[in-house]
C-alpha positions in Angstrom: 28.5 23.4 -12.3 29.3 20.4 -14.6 32.8 19.0 -14.6 34.1 17.1 -17.6 36.9 14.7 -18.4 37.8 13.2 -21.8 40.0 10.5 -23.1 40.5 8.4 -26.3 41.3 4.7 -25.8 40.9 1.4 -27.6 39.0 2.9 -30.5 36.5 4.9 -28.4 36.3 8.5 -27.4 34.9 8.9 -23.8 33.6 11.9 -22.1 32.5 12.0 -18.4 30.2 14.7 -17.1 29.6 15.1 -13.4 27.3 17.5 -11.6 30.0 18.1 -8.9 33.4 16.7 -7.9 33.0 17.4 -4.2 30.7 14.5 -3.1 28.4 14.2 -0.1 28.4 10.8 1.8 25.2 8.9 1.5 24.0 11.0 -1.5 23.8 10.3 -5.2 25.9 12.2 -7.7 24.4 12.5 -11.2 26.3 12.5 -14.5 26.5 11.2 -18.0 28.9 9.3 -20.1 29.4 10.2 -23.8 30.7 7.2 -25.8 31.8 7.7 -29.4 33.1 4.8 -31.5 35.8 5.4 -34.1 34.8 2.2 -36.0 32.0 -0.3 -36.1 32.3 -1.9 -32.7 30.5 -4.0 -30.0 30.8 -3.5 -26.3 29.6 -5.9 -23.6 28.9 -3.2 -21.0 29.8 0.2 -19.8 30.4 0.8 -16.1 30.8 3.8 -13.8 32.6 3.3 -10.4 33.4 5.5 -7.5 36.8 4.1 -6.4 38.7 5.0 -3.3 42.2 4.1 -2.1 43.7 4.4 1.4 47.5 4.8 1.7 49.5 4.7 4.9 53.2 4.7 5.9 54.9 2.7 8.6 58.4 1.9 10.0 59.7 -1.5 9.4 62.8 -3.0 11.1 64.7 -6.0 9.6 67.7 -8.1 10.7 70.5 -8.7 8.3 72.7 -11.7 8.2 75.1 -10.1 10.7 72.4 -9.4 13.2 72.2 -5.7 12.5 68.8 -3.9 12.6 67.9 -1.9 9.5 64.9 0.4 9.6 63.1 1.8 6.6 59.8 3.5 5.8 57.3 1.4 3.9 54.1 2.4 2.1 51.0 0.2 1.9 47.7 0.9 0.2 44.3 -0.7 0.0 41.4 -0.2 -2.3 38.2 0.7 -0.6 34.9 -1.2 -1.3 33.3 -0.2 -4.6 29.8 -0.5 -6.1 30.1 -0.4 -9.9 27.1 1.0 -11.7 26.3 -0.7 -15.0 25.2 2.2 -17.2 25.0 0.3 -20.5 24.5 -3.3 -21.5 25.6 -5.1 -24.7 25.5 -2.5 -27.5 26.6 -2.2 -31.2 28.1 1.0 -32.3 28.5 2.3 -35.9 31.6 4.2 -36.9 31.3 7.8 -35.5 28.1 7.0 -33.5 27.8 8.7 -30.1 25.6 7.5 -27.3 24.9 9.6 -24.2 24.3 7.5 -21.1 23.1 9.2 -17.9 23.8 7.6 -14.5 23.4 8.1 -10.8 26.3 7.1 -8.6 26.0 6.3 -4.9 28.6 7.8 -2.5 29.4 5.6 0.6 27.5 6.9 3.7 30.6 6.7 5.9 33.2 7.7 3.4 36.0 7.7 4.6 36.5 11.3 3.4 39.3 12.6 1.3 42.5 13.1 3.4 45.5 14.7 1.8 48.5 14.1 4.2 51.8 12.3 4.0 51.5 9.5 6.6 47.9 8.7 5.8 45.9 9.6 2.7 42.5 8.8 1.2 41.9 9.5 -2.4 38.8 9.0 -4.6 38.1 9.0 -8.4 35.2 8.2 -10.7 36.2 5.6 -13.3 34.4 4.8 -16.6 35.3 1.6 -18.3 34.0 -0.2 -21.3 34.0 -4.0 -21.4 35.2 -4.9 -24.8 37.3 -7.8 -26.3 41.0 -7.1 -25.5 42.1 -3.9 -23.7 39.2 -2.1 -21.9 39.0 1.6 -22.5 39.2 3.6 -19.2 38.5 7.2 -18.2 39.3 8.6 -14.7 38.2 11.8 -13.0 39.6 12.7 -9.5 36.9 13.7 -7.0 36.7 14.5 -3.3 34.5 13.0 -0.7 33.4 15.4 2.1 33.3 14.9 5.9 30.0 16.6 6.8 29.0 18.2 10.0 26.1 15.8 10.5 28.4 12.7 10.4 30.7 14.1 13.0 27.8 15.1 15.3 26.2 11.7 14.9 29.0 10.1 16.9 30.0 7.8 14.1 33.6 9.2 14.2 35.3 9.0 17.6 36.4 12.5 18.7 37.8 13.9 22.0 35.4 14.6 24.8 34.9 18.3 24.3 35.9 18.5 20.7 32.4 19.3 19.5 31.6 21.9 22.1 31.7 25.6 21.1 33.7 26.4 24.3 36.2 24.3 26.2 38.5 25.0 29.2 42.3 25.2 28.7 45.1 25.6 31.3 48.9 25.6 31.5 51.6 26.9 33.7 49.7 29.5 35.8 47.2 30.3 33.0 43.5 29.3 33.3 40.9 30.1 30.7 38.7 28.9 27.9 38.6 29.0 24.1 35.3 29.6 22.4 35.0 28.9 18.6 32.2 29.5 16.1 31.3 27.5 14.1 31.7 24.1 15.8 32.9 22.0 14.1 35.3 24.3 12.2 35.1 23.9 8.4 38.0 23.8 6.0 38.1 26.7 3.6 35.6 28.7 5.8 35.9 31.7 8.1 35.6 31.4 11.9 35.6 33.6 15.0 36.9 32.9 18.4 37.3 34.3 21.9 40.0 33.6 24.4 39.3 34.2 28.1 42.4 34.1 30.3 43.3 34.6 34.0 46.7 34.3 35.5 48.0 35.1 39.0 50.9 37.3 37.7 52.1 39.0 34.5 55.1 37.9 32.6 57.3 39.2 29.8 56.5 37.4 26.5 57.9 37.5 23.0 54.4 37.0 21.6 51.2 35.1 22.1 50.0 33.2 19.0 47.2 30.7 18.3 47.5 27.7 16.0 45.2 25.1 14.7 47.1 21.8 14.4 46.0 18.5 12.8 47.6 15.2 13.9 47.5 12.5 11.3 48.5 9.0 12.3 48.7 5.6 10.9 47.2 3.1 13.3 49.0 0.0 12.1 52.0 -1.6 13.8 54.9 0.8 13.4 52.6 3.4 12.0 54.0 6.9 11.5 52.4 10.2 12.4 52.7 13.9 11.6 51.4 17.2 12.9 50.4 19.8 10.4 49.8 23.5 11.4 46.8 24.4 9.3 46.3 28.0 10.5 48.1 30.4 12.8 47.5 33.9 14.1 49.1 36.4 16.5 47.0 37.9 19.3 49.6 39.7 21.3 53.1 41.1 20.7 56.2 41.5 22.8 55.7 42.9 26.3 53.9 42.2 29.5 51.1 39.6 29.4 48.9 38.3 32.1 46.1 39.1 34.5 42.4 38.7 33.5 41.5 39.5 29.9 39.3 38.5 27.0 40.7 38.5 23.4 38.6 38.2 20.3 40.1 36.8 17.1 39.0 35.6 13.7 40.4 33.9 10.6 39.7 31.7 7.6 40.9 28.1 7.3 42.7 27.2 4.1 41.3 24.7 1.5 43.3 21.8 2.8 41.6 18.4 2.9 42.5 17.5 6.5 39.1 16.8 8.1 38.6 14.9 11.3 38.3 11.3 10.2 38.8 7.6 11.1 39.5 4.8 8.7 40.7 1.2 8.9 44.4 2.2 8.9 44.5 5.7 10.2 42.9 8.7 11.8 43.2 12.5 12.1 42.3 14.8 15.0 42.7 18.5 15.6 43.6 20.8 18.5 43.6 24.5 19.0 46.8 25.8 20.7 47.3 29.1 22.5 51.1 29.5 22.8 52.6 32.0 25.2 56.1 32.4 23.7 58.5 33.1 26.6 62.2 33.8 26.2 64.6 31.4 27.9 61.8 29.2 29.1 59.4 26.5 27.9 56.4 28.0 26.2 53.1 27.3 27.9 50.5 25.8 25.6 46.8 26.1 26.4 45.2 23.4 24.3 41.6 22.4 23.5 40.4 19.7 21.1 38.3 20.6 18.1 36.8 18.8 15.1 37.1 19.7 11.4 34.5 19.1 8.8 34.8 19.9 5.1 31.2 20.9 4.4 28.2 22.3 6.3 25.9 21.3 3.4 25.0 18.1 5.3 
């Protein structure tokens, strides 16, 4: 499927065509730039760039003149390294002339992948710019960079010890068991199945038993902030007696939220699967296992 963006700027009409907007690390994305000049014009060059930006939030404390401490949330951002591709050299255009320039754009092998959270975010876009005297015409198309299964399994991204295992043990407050998940890693926007195996030495009255997939996103700078996002939840038992030995099957589909497991210069994200035994007038036991989240199984 071809995606297109269009803009008019500085006497030129620009169109950008991309084969896809969800990009695979370490691969090439193909496309073409359509350049139409409104008047007789010269350009020095046309460039296409995959540009990324990382943004993070942190707490900052300052002393005022009276010695009082004031805290505020600050936001910083940094451009990720780019490799501009020169798609056209010095060229003379006649009024109304259109040139179609194909290109192949490299995607960084290690990303980082797109991350859409509050405390840390990574965004990507393809930029087309013309180098002309005066103001350079610019066209921008937002894109998304995947976190593939292969990169997570290669050990490039640090994950918890059992996060890539299909099955992992979990225990809390008299409950012992394991959580099995398929696939592993889980993939955003994709279905999954699971199996909870539990043993407890006694039954208890519960309000419900639910399962949640939570993603923790944290800024790793000094004073960095963090957040926990519940990506998916399901109910596996209602009100009543719960306990003993049992095996419970469940299934679901993760939403299309760009919250893959990742690690960047200023932040990281990780995921956990929680089995929550909701108990009235008592602290709810949480059986927890680590998991990883990819955004594509294509690579």
